[in-house]
C-alpha positions as CSV (number, residue, x, y, z in Angstrom):
1,X,11.2,-7.4,-32.2
2,X,9.0,-10.0,-33.2
3,X,8.1,-11.3,-29.4
4,X,7.1,-8.3,-28.2
5,X,4.5,-7.5,-30.8
6,X,2.9,-10.7,-29.6
7,X,3.4,-9.7,-26.0
8,X,1.4,-6.9,-26.6
9,X,-1.3,-8.0,-28.2
10,X,-1.8,-10.5,-25.7
11,X,-1.3,-7.7,-23.4
12,X,-3.6,-5.6,-24.9
13,X,-6.1,-8.0,-24.7
14,X,-5.6,-9.5,-21.0
15,X,-5.6,-5.6,-20.3
16,X,-8.9,-4.7,-21.4
17,X,-10.8,-7.7,-19.9
18,X,-8.8,-5.7,-16.4
19,X,-10.5,-3.3,-17.5
20,X,-14.0,-4.3,-18.2
21,X,-14.5,-6.1,-15.1
22,X,-13.5,-3.1,-13.1
23,X,-15.7,-0.4,-14.8
24,X,-18.8,-1.7,-12.0
25,X,-16.4,-0.7,-8.8
26,X,-15.9,1.9,-6.9
27,X,-12.9,4.2,-7.1
28,X,-12.1,7.0,-8.9
29,X,-8.5,7.3,-8.5
30,X,-6.0,4.6,-10.8
31,X,-2.1,4.3,-9.5
32,X,-0.5,2.8,-12.1
33,X,3.2,1.3,-10.4
34,X,4.9,-0.1,-13.5
35,X,2.9,2.5,-16.0
36,X,5.4,1.4,-19.0
37,X,4.4,2.8,-22.0
38,X,0.5,3.6,-21.0
39,X,-1.0,0.0,-22.2
40,X,-2.7,-0.9,-19.4
41,X,-3.3,3.1,-18.6
42,X,-4.8,3.6,-22.3
43,X,-7.5,0.8,-21.5
44,X,-8.1,2.7,-17.9
45,X,-8.7,6.3,-19.6
46,X,-11.9,5.0,-20.8
47,X,-14.0,4.4,-17.7
48,X,-15.0,7.7,-17.0
49,X,-15.5,7.5,-13.5
50,X,-11.6,7.8,-13.1
51,X,-10.5,11.0,-12.4
52,X,-6.9,11.1,-11.7
53,X,-4.0,8.9,-13.0
54,X,-0.9,8.3,-11.2
55,X,1.8,6.5,-13.3
56,X,5.7,6.1,-12.5
57,X,7.7,4.5,-14.8
58,X,11.8,4.3,-14.3
59,X,12.6,4.0,-16.9
60,X,14.0,7.0,-19.1
61,X,13.1,6.1,-23.0
62,X,10.1,4.6,-22.1
63,X,8.7,7.5,-19.7
64,X,9.7,10.0,-22.8
65,X,7.6,7.5,-24.8
66,X,4.6,7.2,-22.2
67,X,4.1,11.2,-21.8
68,X,4.5,11.7,-25.6
69,X,1.3,8.4,-25.7
70,X,-0.5,11.3,-23.9
71,X,0.4,14.5,-23.9
72,X,-3.3,15.8,-24.5
73,X,-4.6,14.5,-21.3
74,X,-1.8,15.2,-18.8
75,X,-4.5,17.7,-16.9
76,X,-6.1,14.9,-15.2
77,X,-2.9,12.8,-15.5
78,X,0.6,12.7,-12.8
79,X,3.3,11.2,-14.3
80,X,6.6,10.3,-12.5
81,X,9.9,9.1,-13.8
82,X,11.7,7.8,-10.7
83,X,10.3,3.9,-9.0
84,X,9.4,2.9,-5.5
85,X,10.1,1.0,-2.7
86,X,10.2,0.4,0.6
87,X,13.2,3.5,1.2
88,X,14.2,6.4,-0.6
89,X,17.5,5.5,-2.5
90,X,19.5,5.1,-6.0
91,X,18.9,1.6,-7.2
92,X,20.3,-0.5,-9.7
93,X,17.2,-1.3,-12.8
94,X,18.1,-4.5,-15.3
95,X,17.1,-3.4,-18.8
96,X,15.3,-6.1,-21.5
97,X,15.3,-5.8,-25.1
98,X,12.0,-6.5,-24.6
99,X,11.9,-2.6,-21.8
100,X,8.4,-3.7,-20.2
101,X,10.3,-6.8,-18.1
102,X,12.4,-4.5,-16.6
103,X,13.1,-5.0,-12.9
104,X,15.0,-3.9,-9.9
105,X,14.5,-7.8,-8.4
106,X,17.5,-10.1,-8.0
107,X,17.6,-12.3,-10.5
108,X,17.4,-16.9,-9.7
109,X,19.9,-17.7,-11.7
110,X,18.3,-21.5,-11.3
111,X,15.3,-20.8,-12.9
112,X,15.0,-22.7,-15.8
113,X,12.3,-20.1,-17.3
114,X,15.3,-17.0,-16.9
115,X,17.2,-18.7,-18.9
116,X,14.5,-19.4,-21.4
117,X,13.4,-16.1,-21.3
118,X,17.0,-14.2,-21.7
119,X,17.2,-16.8,-24.7
120,X,14.0,-16.0,-26.5
121,X,14.8,-12.6,-25.9
122,X,18.7,-12.3,-26.7
123,X,19.5,-10.6,-22.9
124,X,21.0,-14.3,-22.5
125,X,24.6,-12.0,-21.6
126,X,25.5,-9.0,-20.8
127,X,22.7,-7.5,-19.3
128,X,22.6,-3.6,-19.3
129,X,22.1,-1.5,-16.1
130,X,21.1,2.2,-14.8
131,X,20.7,4.0,-12.0
132,X,17.7,5.5,-11.0
133,X,15.7,7.2,-8.4
134,X,13.9,4.5,-5.5
135,X,10.8,7.0,-3.5
136,X,8.8,5.7,-0.6
137,X,4.8,5.6,-1.7
138,X,4.2,6.9,1.8
139,X,6.1,10.0,1.0
140,X,5.1,10.7,-2.7
141,X,1.2,10.1,-1.5
142,X,1.7,11.9,1.8
143,X,-0.8,14.9,1.4
144,X,-2.9,13.3,-1.8
145,X,-6.1,11.6,-0.6
146,X,-6.3,8.6,-2.5
147,X,-9.2,6.6,-0.5
148,X,-11.9,4.8,-3.5
149,X,-8.1,4.8,-5.4
150,X,-7.3,1.6,-7.9
151,X,-3.4,0.1,-7.3
152,X,-1.9,-1.4,-10.0
153,X,1.6,-3.0,-9.4
154,X,3.4,-4.6,-12.3
155,X,7.3,-4.4,-10.6
156,X,8.8,-7.3,-12.2
157,X,9.6,-9.2,-8.5
158,X,9.8,-5.9,-7.1
159,X,6.0,-6.1,-5.4
160,X,6.5,-7.0,-1.6
161,X,9.2,-4.5,-1.8
162,X,7.0,-1.5,-3.1
163,X,3.8,-2.4,-0.2
164,X,6.6,-2.5,2.6
165,X,6.8,1.5,1.5
166,X,3.4,1.9,1.7
167,X,2.7,0.7,4.8
168,X,0.5,4.1,6.2
169,X,-1.0,4.7,2.9
170,X,-2.2,1.3,2.0
171,X,-4.8,2.1,4.8
172,X,-6.0,4.3,2.5
173,X,-6.1,2.0,-1.0
174,X,-10.0,-0.2,-2.2
175,X,-8.3,-1.8,-5.0
176,X,-4.7,-3.4,-5.5
177,X,-3.8,-5.6,-8.3
178,X,-0.6,-7.4,-8.3
179,X,1.4,-9.6,-10.8
180,X,1.8,-12.8,-9.7
181,X,4.1,-14.6,-11.5
182,X,4.6,-18.6,-11.7
183,X,7.9,-19.5,-12.7
184,X,10.1,-18.4,-10.2
185,X,12.6,-15.9,-11.8
186,X,12.7,-13.6,-8.9
187,X,14.5,-14.4,-5.6
188,X,10.9,-13.1,-3.8
189,X,8.4,-14.9,-1.9
190,X,4.6,-14.2,-3.1
191,X,3.4,-15.6,-0.2
192,X,4.8,-12.7,2.6
193,X,3.0,-10.5,-0.5
194,X,-0.3,-12.6,0.2
195,X,1.5,-12.3,4.0
196,X,1.3,-8.3,3.6
197,X,-2.1,-8.3,2.1
198,X,-4.0,-10.1,4.6
199,X,-2.8,-8.3,7.5
200,X,-3.7,-5.1,5.9
201,X,-7.3,-6.8,5.1
202,X,-7.4,-6.9,1.8
203,X,-9.1,-10.4,0.3
204,X,-9.0,-11.4,-3.3
205,X,-11.9,-10.3,-5.4
206,X,-10.7,-11.8,-9.2
207,X,-8.0,-13.5,-10.9
208,X,-7.2,-12.5,-14.2
209,X,-4.7,-15.1,-16.6
210,X,-2.7,-14.0,-18.8
211,X,-3.5,-15.7,-22.5
212,X,0.2,-17.8,-22.5
213,X,-0.6,-18.5,-18.7
214,X,3.2,-17.7,-17.4
215,X,1.0,-15.3,-15.1
216,X,-1.6,-14.0,-13.4
217,X,-3.0,-10.7,-12.0
218,X,-4.9,-10.6,-8.7
219,X,-7.7,-8.1,-7.8
220,X,-7.5,-7.7,-3.9
221,X,-10.1,-5.6,-2.3
222,X,-9.8,-3.8,1.3
223,X,-12.8,-5.5,3.3
224,X,-12.8,-3.2,6.6
């Protein structure tokens, strides 16, 4: 799909900007939620100080590609084929022709951008779904040390649900990179995310705008 090739080109540039900036930050662990095929991971593998990588991707076929892409580095990369959310349960995952935009969020059917996006991706009718397992961040990392961690969160509008499953371990996280879309295609409220992060003593460190300006990645750091 030509649109996917274009998007991947911009994504590589965007991820490289973030990883280059992150080289100066003090962390040794990357938690990649919404890892897809490892586009973000591949950029951060170049940062030698990172000792461990935890990657989450619930799409079965995409997950297998992710593992194959990094099969020679699996000693320091841990792969998880399930989603993260605020409780342990089975969830419906909406699948898109552009696999990086799969989501568990409910859609805002009034959104013009959503209609336009579905049209150009040929997803305007009969969106496919699958059932995936969802677990809590706090349960997964209960016995894992993550005090010097960089938590990247790209889950297409499902961010607050993931964060609400991390109410205990978020105290140990040092940096959080979270996607903020400008067009309200999902029934989510970014103000609630900002409130959650502020309550847990995070402040904005840096903002990275995607080249097409339809979203930005906001990097937060723990201040106390």
